[in-house]
N, CA, C and O atoms as a Tripos MOL2 file, in Angstrom:
@<TRIPOS>MOLECULE
protein
  220   219    55     0     0
PROTEIN
NO_CHARGES

@<TRIPOS>ATOM
      1 N           6.4990   -6.4450   12.8090 N.3       1 MET1
      2 CA          7.0120   -5.3930   11.3930 C.3       1 MET1
      3 C           8.2320   -6.9730   10.4560 C.2       1 MET1
      4 O           9.3370   -7.4480   10.7170 O.2       1 MET1
      5 N           7.4570   -7.1630    9.6660 N.am      2 GLY2
      6 CA          7.7530   -8.3530    8.5090 C.3       2 GLY2
      7 C           8.1430   -7.5150    7.0370 C.2       2 GLY2
      8 O           7.8550   -6.3990    6.6040 O.2       2 GLY2
      9 N           9.1060   -8.8850    6.4200 N.am      3 ILE3
     10 CA          9.4780   -8.0310    4.9230 C.3       3 ILE3
     11 C           9.0460   -9.6760    4.0360 C.2       3 ILE3
     12 O           9.2850  -10.8820    4.0940 O.2       3 ILE3
     13 N           8.2210   -8.6020    3.2020 N.am      4 TYR4
     14 CA          6.9880   -9.8040    2.8720 C.3       4 TYR4
     15 C           7.9240   -9.7210    0.8780 C.2       4 TYR4
     16 O           8.1590   -8.6330    0.3530 O.2       4 TYR4
     17 N           8.1120  -10.4710    0.4940 N.am      5 SER5
     18 CA          8.8240  -10.7910   -1.4130 C.3       5 SER5
     19 C           7.2340  -10.9790   -2.0250 C.2       5 SER5
     20 O           6.8480  -12.0910   -1.6630 O.2       5 SER5
     21 N           6.2310  -10.3180   -2.7840 N.am      6 ILE6
     22 CA          5.3320  -10.6090   -2.9920 C.3       6 ILE6
     23 C           5.9790  -10.5200   -4.8970 C.2       6 ILE6
     24 O           6.6980   -9.7210   -5.4960 O.2       6 ILE6
     25 N           5.2740  -11.7500   -5.2810 N.am      7 PRO7
     26 CA          5.5610  -11.6490   -7.3120 C.3       7 PRO7
     27 C           4.5270  -10.8780   -7.7570 C.2       7 PRO7
     28 O           3.3470  -11.1520   -7.5400 O.2       7 PRO7
     29 N           4.9390   -9.8520   -8.4180 N.am      8 TYR8
     30 CA          3.8040   -9.0730   -9.3570 C.3       8 TYR8
     31 C           3.0700   -9.7020   -9.2880 C.2       8 TYR8
     32 O           2.1980   -9.5040   -8.4420 O.2       8 TYR8
     33 N           3.0140  -10.8380  -10.1610 N.am      9 LYS9
     34 CA          1.7350  -11.0580  -11.3020 C.3       9 LYS9
     35 C           0.6820  -11.8720  -10.1400 C.2       9 LYS9
     36 O          -0.4240  -12.3120  -10.4560 O.2       9 LYS9
     37 N           1.4040  -11.9860   -8.4400 N.am     10 SER10
     38 CA          0.0370  -12.5800   -7.4730 C.3      10 SER10
     39 C          -0.9290  -10.8580   -7.2900 C.2      10 SER10
     40 O          -2.1560  -10.8320   -7.1920 O.2      10 SER10
     41 N          -0.3250   -9.9750   -7.2820 N.am     11 ILE11
     42 CA         -0.8130   -8.6940   -6.6390 C.3      11 ILE11
     43 C          -2.0520   -8.7700   -7.6470 C.2      11 ILE11
     44 O          -1.8330   -9.1490   -8.7970 O.2      11 ILE11
     45 N          -3.4130   -8.4030   -7.2320 N.am     12 THR12
     46 CA         -4.6040   -8.6190   -7.9910 C.3      12 THR12
     47 C          -4.9090   -6.9350   -8.4370 C.2      12 THR12
     48 O          -5.0640   -6.4560   -9.5600 O.2      12 THR12
     49 N          -4.9230   -6.2810   -7.1020 N.am     13 HIS13
     50 CA         -5.2240   -5.0200   -7.3420 C.3      13 HIS13
     51 C          -4.5450   -3.9980   -5.6940 C.2      13 HIS13
     52 O          -4.2700   -4.4870   -4.5990 O.2      13 HIS13
     53 N          -4.4740   -2.7620   -6.0540 N.am     14 PHE14
     54 CA         -4.1060   -2.2170   -4.6650 C.3      14 PHE14
     55 C          -4.5390   -1.0040   -4.5780 C.2      14 PHE14
     56 O          -5.0370   -0.5150   -5.5910 O.2      14 PHE14
     57 N          -4.4500   -0.0660   -3.1320 N.am     15 SER15
     58 CA         -5.4630    0.8290   -3.1190 C.3      15 SER15
     59 C          -4.4730    1.4860   -1.9460 C.2      15 SER15
     60 O          -3.8720    0.8640   -1.0700 O.2      15 SER15
     61 N          -4.4790    3.2030   -2.2300 N.am     16 ILE16
     62 CA         -3.7160    3.9430   -0.8030 C.3      16 ILE16
     63 C          -5.4420    4.9050   -0.3780 C.2      16 ILE16
     64 O          -6.5650    5.0240   -0.8680 O.2      16 ILE16
     65 N          -4.8520    5.2720    0.5320 N.am     17 GLU17
     66 CA         -6.0170    5.6890    0.7740 C.3      17 GLU17
     67 C          -5.0060    7.0630    2.1480 C.2      17 GLU17
     68 O          -4.2070    6.7030    3.0120 O.2      17 GLU17
     69 N          -5.4670    8.5950    1.8540 N.am     18 THR18
     70 CA         -4.9520    9.0080    2.7270 C.3      18 THR18
     71 C          -5.5820   10.1620    3.6280 C.2      18 THR18
     72 O          -6.6760   10.6000    3.2710 O.2      18 THR18
     73 N          -5.0710   10.6090    4.5940 N.am     19 ALA19
     74 CA         -6.4900   11.2810    5.4240 C.3      19 ALA19
     75 C          -6.8520   12.7940    5.1270 C.2      19 ALA19
     76 O          -7.7160   13.4420    5.7190 O.2      19 ALA19
     77 N          -6.0530   13.2310    4.1220 N.am     20 GLY20
     78 CA         -5.9350   14.4100    3.6480 C.3      20 GLY20
     79 C          -4.9950   15.7520    2.8350 C.2      20 GLY20
     80 O          -4.1120   15.3910    2.0580 O.2      20 GLY20
     81 N          -5.1110   16.5340    2.9440 N.am     21 HIS21
     82 CA         -4.1960   17.4650    2.2790 C.3      21 HIS21
     83 C          -3.5870   17.6870    3.0720 C.2      21 HIS21
     84 O          -2.3770   17.5960    2.8650 O.2      21 HIS21
     85 N          -4.0760   18.1230    4.4860 N.am     22 PHE22
     86 CA         -3.0170   18.6210    5.8780 C.3      22 PHE22
     87 C          -2.3630   17.9850    6.5030 C.2      22 PHE22
     88 O          -1.2980   18.2900    7.0390 O.2      22 PHE22
     89 N          -3.2940   16.3580    6.5240 N.am     23 ASP23
     90 CA         -2.2500   15.0550    7.2770 C.3      23 ASP23
     91 C          -1.6560   14.6120    6.2950 C.2      23 ASP23
     92 O          -2.3320   14.5820    5.2660 O.2      23 ASP23
     93 N          -0.3360   14.1490    6.2090 N.am     24 LEU24
     94 CA          0.3790   13.5430    5.0880 C.3      24 LEU24
     95 C           0.6540   12.2220    5.7430 C.2      24 LEU24
     96 O           1.6080   11.6000    5.2760 O.2      24 LEU24
     97 N          -0.2610   11.4690    7.1230 N.am     25 GLY25
     98 CA          0.1870   10.0680    6.3660 C.3      25 GLY25
     99 C          -0.9960    8.7300    5.6210 C.2      25 GLY25
    100 O          -2.0930    9.1970    5.3160 O.2      25 GLY25
    101 N          -0.8440    7.4470    5.3880 N.am     26 ALA26
    102 CA         -2.0340    7.4500    4.7220 C.3      26 ALA26
    103 C          -1.9660    5.9210    4.5020 C.2      26 ALA26
    104 O          -0.9370    5.7890    5.1640 O.2      26 ALA26
    105 N          -2.1360    5.1480    4.2560 N.am     27 GLU27
    106 CA         -2.5020    3.8610    4.4120 C.3      27 GLU27
    107 C          -2.3660    2.7430    3.0210 C.2      27 GLU27
    108 O          -3.3990    2.4570    2.4160 O.2      27 GLU27
    109 N          -1.6960    2.4460    2.8010 N.am     28 LEU28
    110 CA         -1.4460    1.2030    1.6170 C.3      28 LEU28
    111 C          -2.1520   -0.5320    1.8020 C.2      28 LEU28
    112 O          -1.9170   -1.4170    2.6250 O.2      28 LEU28
    113 N          -2.7530   -0.4860    1.0390 N.am     29 LYS29
    114 CA         -3.9380   -2.3790    0.9550 C.3      29 LYS29
    115 C          -3.4680   -2.6640   -0.6720 C.2      29 LYS29
    116 O          -3.7130   -2.0100   -1.6860 O.2      29 LYS29
    117 N          -2.5960   -4.0740   -0.4510 N.am     30 ILE30
    118 CA         -2.3620   -4.9510   -1.2420 C.3      30 ILE30
    119 C          -2.6790   -6.3070   -0.8210 C.2      30 ILE30
    120 O          -2.2470   -7.0900    0.0250 O.2      30 ILE30
    121 N          -3.9500   -6.3080   -2.0660 N.am     31 TRP31
    122 CA         -4.6080   -7.6490   -2.6510 C.3      31 TRP31
    123 C          -3.8470   -8.8410   -3.2010 C.2      31 TRP31
    124 O          -3.3790   -8.9610   -4.3330 O.2      31 TRP31
    125 N          -3.8080   -9.7330   -2.1510 N.am     32 ILE32
    126 CA         -2.8400  -10.7730   -3.9210 C.3      32 ILE32
    127 C          -4.0580  -11.9540   -4.0590 C.2      32 ILE32
    128 O          -4.9630  -12.2590   -3.2830 O.2      32 ILE32
    129 N          -3.7370  -12.3930   -5.1710 N.am     33 SER33
    130 CA         -4.5220  -13.7010   -5.3890 C.3      33 SER33
    131 C          -4.3570  -14.9770   -3.8850 C.2      33 SER33
    132 O          -3.3720  -15.2600   -3.2030 O.2      33 SER33
    133 N          -5.3740  -15.3400   -3.8490 N.am     34 GLY34
    134 CA         -5.8600  -16.2970   -3.1740 C.3      34 GLY34
    135 C          -5.9710  -16.5240   -1.3090 C.2      34 GLY34
    136 O          -5.8590  -17.4680   -0.5270 O.2      34 GLY34
    137 N          -6.3070  -14.7770   -1.2090 N.am     35 THR35
    138 CA         -6.2130  -14.4120    0.3280 C.3      35 THR35
    139 C          -7.5020  -13.1380    0.2740 C.2      35 THR35
    140 O          -7.5220  -12.2920   -0.6190 O.2      35 THR35
    141 N          -8.2390  -13.1800    1.0760 N.am     36 ALA36
    142 CA         -9.5360  -12.4840    1.2570 C.3      36 ALA36
    143 C          -8.8700  -11.2230    1.5040 C.2      36 ALA36
    144 O          -8.9580  -10.3410    0.6510 O.2      36 ALA36
    145 N          -8.1760  -11.0200    2.6310 N.am     37 LEU37
    146 CA         -7.7640   -9.8930    3.8270 C.3      37 LEU37
    147 C          -6.4650   -9.1650    2.7550 C.2      37 LEU37
    148 O          -5.7390  -10.0010    2.2160 O.2      37 LEU37
    149 N          -6.2000   -7.8320    2.4790 N.am     38 PRO38
    150 CA         -5.1710   -7.2000    2.1040 C.3      38 PRO38
    151 C          -3.9850   -7.2220    2.7900 C.2      38 PRO38
    152 O          -4.0780   -7.7860    3.8800 O.2      38 PRO38
    153 N          -3.2350   -6.9260    2.5980 N.am     39 ILE39
    154 CA         -1.2640   -6.7090    3.1810 C.3      39 ILE39
    155 C          -1.9400   -4.7720    3.5450 C.2      39 ILE39
    156 O          -2.3140   -3.9570    2.7020 O.2      39 ILE39
    157 N          -1.8820   -4.6340    4.7790 N.am     40 GLU40
    158 CA         -2.1080   -3.2290    5.2150 C.3      40 GLU40
    159 C          -0.8760   -2.9630    5.8270 C.2      40 GLU40
    160 O          -0.3430   -3.8080    6.5460 O.2      40 GLU40
    161 N          -0.1550   -1.3900    5.5150 N.am     41 LYS41
    162 CA          1.1140   -1.3010    5.7060 C.3      41 LYS41
    163 C           0.5810    0.7820    5.7290 C.2      41 LYS41
    164 O           0.4100    1.5000    4.7440 O.2      41 LYS41
    165 N           0.4700    1.1450    7.1350 N.am     42 GLN42
    166 CA          0.7210    2.4630    7.4740 C.3      42 GLN42
    167 C           1.9000    3.3130    7.3420 C.2      42 GLN42
    168 O           2.8600    3.3140    8.1130 O.2      42 GLN42
    169 N           1.7120    4.2180    6.0430 N.am     43 LEU43
    170 CA          2.9870    5.2670    5.8250 C.3      43 LEU43
    171 C           2.2320    6.6260    6.7610 C.2      43 LEU43
    172 O           1.1500    7.0810    7.1310 O.2      43 LEU43
    173 N           3.8830    6.8650    6.8050 N.am     44 ASN44
    174 CA          4.3100    8.1660    7.1370 C.3      44 ASN44
    175 C           4.2780    9.3330    6.3290 C.2      44 ASN44
    176 O           3.9370    9.0180    5.1890 O.2      44 ASN44
    177 N           4.5050   10.6260    6.4530 N.am     45 ASN45
    178 CA          5.4240   11.5510    5.1960 C.3      45 ASN45
    179 C           6.6350   11.1440    4.9230 C.2      45 ASN45
    180 O           6.6900   11.6240    3.7910 O.2      45 ASN45
    181 N           7.9590   10.4820    5.1100 N.am     46 SER46
    182 CA          8.2650   10.1340    4.9380 C.3      46 SER46
    183 C           8.4580    9.6880    3.5540 C.2      46 SER46
    184 O           9.6080    9.5290    3.1440 O.2      46 SER46
    185 N           7.5180    9.4840    2.8420 N.am     47 ILE47
    186 CA          7.3930    8.4870    1.6370 C.3      47 ILE47
    187 C           6.2160    8.5540    1.0080 C.2      47 ILE47
    188 O           5.1760    7.9840    1.3390 O.2      47 ILE47
    189 N           6.4790    9.5860   -0.3260 N.am     48 SER48
    190 CA          5.8340   10.2950   -1.4640 C.3      48 SER48
    191 C           4.6160    8.6970   -1.6870 C.2      48 SER48
    192 O           5.0030    7.6300   -2.1640 O.2      48 SER48
    193 N           3.2380    8.9630   -1.2170 N.am     49 VAL49
    194 CA          2.0640    8.4110   -1.7830 C.3      49 VAL49
    195 C           2.0820    8.5980   -2.9540 C.2      49 VAL49
    196 O           1.4640    7.6650   -3.4680 O.2      49 VAL49
    197 N           2.4300    9.2600   -3.6810 N.am     50 TYR50
    198 CA          1.9520    9.8380   -5.3830 C.3      50 TYR50
    199 C           3.4120    9.1980   -6.0560 C.2      50 TYR50
    200 O           3.1380    9.1020   -7.2530 O.2      50 TYR50
    201 N           4.5600    8.8080   -5.8990 N.am     51 GLU51
    202 CA          5.9140    8.2690   -6.5540 C.3      51 GLU51
    203 C           4.8820    7.2470   -6.4260 C.2      51 GLU51
    204 O           4.0600    6.8870   -7.2690 O.2      51 GLU51
    205 N           5.1570    6.6230   -4.5960 N.am     52 LEU52
    206 CA          4.8720    5.0430   -4.6660 C.3      52 LEU52
    207 C           3.5890    3.9380   -5.8720 C.2      52 LEU52
    208 O           3.5570    2.7560   -6.2140 O.2      52 LEU52
    209 N           2.7050    5.1970   -6.1600 N.am     53 GLN53
    210 CA          1.9100    5.1170   -6.3430 C.3      53 GLN53
    211 C           2.3270    4.6840   -8.3690 C.2      53 GLN53
    212 O           1.7170    3.9080   -9.1040 O.2      53 GLN53
    213 N           3.4450    5.4840   -8.6620 N.am     54 LYS54
    214 CA          3.8210    5.6920  -10.3120 C.3      54 LYS54
    215 C           4.7540    4.4070  -10.5550 C.2      54 LYS54
    216 O           5.5060    4.3210  -11.5250 O.2      54 LYS54
    217 N           4.6060    3.2900   -9.4390 N.am     55 TYR55
    218 CA          5.2790    1.7110   -9.3990 C.3      55 TYR55
    219 C           4.5530    0.7990   -9.6320 C.2      55 TYR55
    220 O           4.9850   -0.3530   -9.6160 O.2      55 TYR55
@<TRIPOS>BOND
     1     1     2 1
     2     2     3 1
     3     3     4 2
     4     3     5 am
     5     5     6 1
     6     6     7 1
     7     7     8 2
     8     7     9 am
     9     9    10 1
    10    10    11 1
    11    11    12 2
    12    11    13 am
    13    13    14 1
    14    14    15 1
    15    15    16 2
    16    15    17 am
    17    17    18 1
    18    18    19 1
    19    19    20 2
    20    19    21 am
    21    21    22 1
    22    22    23 1
    23    23    24 2
    24    23    25 am
    25    25    26 1
    26    26    27 1
    27    27    28 2
    28    27    29 am
    29    29    30 1
    30    30    31 1
    31    31    32 2
    32    31    33 am
    33    33    34 1
    34    34    35 1
    35    35    36 2
    36    35    37 am
    37    37    38 1
    38    38    39 1
    39    39    40 2
    40    39    41 am
    41    41    42 1
    42    42    43 1
    43    43    44 2
    44    43    45 am
    45    45    46 1
    46    46    47 1
    47    47    48 2
    48    47    49 am
    49    49    50 1
    50    50    51 1
    51    51    52 2
    52    51    53 am
    53    53    54 1
    54    54    55 1
    55    55    56 2
    56    55    57 am
    57    57    58 1
    58    58    59 1
    59    59    60 2
    60    59    61 am
    61    61    62 1
    62    62    63 1
    63    63    64 2
    64    63    65 am
    65    65    66 1
    66    66    67 1
    67    67    68 2
    68    67    69 am
    69    69    70 1
    70    70    71 1
    71    71    72 2
    72    71    73 am
    73    73    74 1
    74    74    75 1
    75    75    76 2
    76    75    77 am
    77    77    78 1
    78    78    79 1
    79    79    80 2
    80    79    81 am
    81    81    82 1
    82    82    83 1
    83    83    84 2
    84    83    85 am
    85    85    86 1
    86    86    87 1
    87    87    88 2
    88    87    89 am
    89    89    90 1
    90    90    91 1
    91    91    92 2
    92    91    93 am
    93    93    94 1
    94    94    95 1
    95    95    96 2
    96    95    97 am
    97    97    98 1
    98    98    99 1
    99    99   100 2
   100    99   101 am
   101   101   102 1
   102   102   103 1
   103   103   104 2
   104   103   105 am
   105   105   106 1
   106   106   107 1
   107   107   108 2
   108   107   109 am
   109   109   110 1
   110   110   111 1
   111   111   112 2
   112   111   113 am
   113   113   114 1
   114   114   115 1
   115   115   116 2
   116   115   117 am
   117   117   118 1
   118   118   119 1
   119   119   120 2
   120   119   121 am
   121   121   122 1
   122   122   123 1
   123   123   124 2
   124   123   125 am
   125   125   126 1
   126   126   127 1
   127   127   128 2
   128   127   129 am
   129   129   130 1
   130   130   131 1
   131   131   132 2
   132   131   133 am
   133   133   134 1
   134   134   135 1
   135   135   136 2
   136   135   137 am
   137   137   138 1
   138   138   139 1
   139   139   140 2
   140   139   141 am
   141   141   142 1
   142   142   143 1
   143   143   144 2
   144   143   145 am
   145   145   146 1
   146   146   147 1
   147   147   148 2
   148   147   149 am
   149   149   150 1
   150   150   151 1
   151   151   152 2
   152   151   153 am
   153   153   154 1
   154   154   155 1
   155   155   156 2
   156   155   157 am
   157   157   158 1
   158   158   159 1
   159   159   160 2
   160   159   161 am
   161   161   162 1
   162   162   163 1
   163   163   164 2
   164   163   165 am
   165   165   166 1
   166   166   167 1
   167   167   168 2
   168   167   169 am
   169   169   170 1
   170   170   171 1
   171   171   172 2
   172   171   173 am
   173   173   174 1
   174   174   175 1
   175   175   176 2
   176   175   177 am
   177   177   178 1
   178   178   179 1
   179   179   180 2
   180   179   181 am
   181   181   182 1
   182   182   183 1
   183   183   184 2
   184   183   185 am
   185   185   186 1
   186   186   187 1
   187   187   188 2
   188   187   189 am
   189   189   190 1
   190   190   191 1
   191   191   192 2
   192   191   193 am
   193   193   194 1
   194   194   195 1
   195   195   196 2
   196   195   197 am
   197   197   198 1
   198   198   199 1
   199   199   200 2
   200   199   201 am
   201   201   202 1
   202   202   203 1
   203   203   204 2
   204   203   205 am
   205   205   206 1
   206   206   207 1
   207   207   208 2
   208   207   209 am
   209   209   210 1
   210   210   211 1
   211   211   212 2
   212   211   213 am
   213   213   214 1
   214   214   215 1
   215   215   216 2
   216   215   217 am
   217   217   218 1
   218   218   219 1
   219   219   220 2
@<TRIPOS>SUBSTRUCTURE
     1 MET1         2 RESIDUE 1 A MET
     2 GLY2         6 RESIDUE 1 A GLY
     3 ILE3        10 RESIDUE 1 A ILE
     4 TYR4        14 RESIDUE 1 A TYR
     5 SER5        18 RESIDUE 1 A SER
     6 ILE6        22 RESIDUE 1 A ILE
     7 PRO7        26 RESIDUE 1 A PRO
     8 TYR8        30 RESIDUE 1 A TYR
     9 LYS9        34 RESIDUE 1 A LYS
    10 SER10       38 RESIDUE 1 A SER
    11 ILE11       42 RESIDUE 1 A ILE
    12 THR12       46 RESIDUE 1 A THR
    13 HIS13       50 RESIDUE 1 A HIS
    14 PHE14       54 RESIDUE 1 A PHE
    15 SER15       58 RESIDUE 1 A SER
    16 ILE16       62 RESIDUE 1 A ILE
    17 GLU17       66 RESIDUE 1 A GLU
    18 THR18       70 RESIDUE 1 A THR
    19 ALA19       74 RESIDUE 1 A ALA
    20 GLY20       78 RESIDUE 1 A GLY
    21 HIS21       82 RESIDUE 1 A HIS
    22 PHE22       86 RESIDUE 1 A PHE
    23 ASP23       90 RESIDUE 1 A ASP
    24 LEU24       94 RESIDUE 1 A LEU
    25 GLY25       98 RESIDUE 1 A GLY
    26 ALA26      102 RESIDUE 1 A ALA
    27 GLU27      106 RESIDUE 1 A GLU
    28 LEU28      110 RESIDUE 1 A LEU
    29 LYS29      114 RESIDUE 1 A LYS
    30 ILE30      118 RESIDUE 1 A ILE
    31 TRP31      122 RESIDUE 1 A TRP
    32 ILE32      126 RESIDUE 1 A ILE
    33 SER33      130 RESIDUE 1 A SER
    34 GLY34      134 RESIDUE 1 A GLY
    35 THR35      138 RESIDUE 1 A THR
    36 ALA36      142 RESIDUE 1 A ALA
    37 LEU37      146 RESIDUE 1 A LEU
    38 PRO38      150 RESIDUE 1 A PRO
    39 ILE39      154 RESIDUE 1 A ILE
    40 GLU40      158 RESIDUE 1 A GLU
    41 LYS41      162 RESIDUE 1 A LYS
    42 GLN42      166 RESIDUE 1 A GLN
    43 LEU43      170 RESIDUE 1 A LEU
    44 ASN44      174 RESIDUE 1 A ASN
    45 ASN45      178 RESIDUE 1 A ASN
    46 SER46      182 RESIDUE 1 A SER
    47 ILE47      186 RESIDUE 1 A ILE
    48 SER48      190 RESIDUE 1 A SER
    49 VAL49      194 RESIDUE 1 A VAL
    50 TYR50      198 RESIDUE 1 A TYR
    51 GLU51      202 RESIDUE 1 A GLU
    52 LEU52      206 RESIDUE 1 A LEU
    53 GLN53      210 RESIDUE 1 A GLN
    54 LYS54      214 RESIDUE 1 A LYS
    55 TYR55      218 RESIDUE 1 A TYR
């Protein structure tokens, strides 16, 4: 696991995928300009994906 510092202007888009209402886990994907594959992070129920999407 690493720590990433990504300039906001480099983020082209992102997605948050949830498994469902009762499964609180989710996956965050962030695409950065100049890269083909996204950075992926598994999220557990300690992080509110709805609060994360606000930012």
